[in-house]
C-alpha positions, 0 to 999 in steps of 0.5 A: 473234413475226412480228418475230422470225420476220422476224428470223429468216428475214433471218439465214436469207437472210444464211446462205445469202449466205455460203454462196454466196459461200464456195462460190464462192471455194473452187470458184473456187480449187480448180478452178484459175481462179486458179492464176496467183494461187496462191502458189508454194512452201509457202505454195502446197501449205500454202494450198490445203490450209488453204483446203480447211479452212476452207471446210469448217468454215465451210460446216458451220458455215452449214449447221447455223445454217441447219438450226437456223434452219429447224427453228425456224421450223418449230416454234411451240414452238421458235420461242417457246423460241428468242424467250425465250431471245433476249429473256431481260434477262440474255442481252441485257445479256450479248450487249451487254456481250461485243459479240455483235453486232458479233461476229457481223456481222463474223466470217463476211465476216473469214472469207470474205475470208481465204479470198480473200486467201490467192490474192494475199498469205500477209501478209494471209491469216495477218492476216485469220487472226489477227483472226478467231481473235482475235475469236472467242477474246476473245469466248468469254472475255468472253461466259463472264466476263459469264456469270459476273458477271451 
């Protein structure tokens, strides 16, 4: 159980780092420090609003994840229940088949990179955004498919 507790603490640290990086990119952009890189015209207005929306969604997700992990770490019964859920053979097999570990390690950095890339290139911004939507969609549908198959 202690090993699982360490895993959760590492996940909490990773969540905090991603929240800090995302916040830094957002705040630097909103304060105008990168205004010379800001896209001009309609895309600039679109990106500024979209950037705020993506950051807010990412921040809510990361904060909710951090709160969930903190609640689990404080209560031994919840820790045990979460451990059983995450080490259940069926769930592990579904996670393995869907590539969930890869999804978890890629989606947060891709979204942060998309937020940063919007200052420099609309093409890179939309490409990273499309990649993240594609990864989320494929992982979700693979999870549904393998949940019914196993």
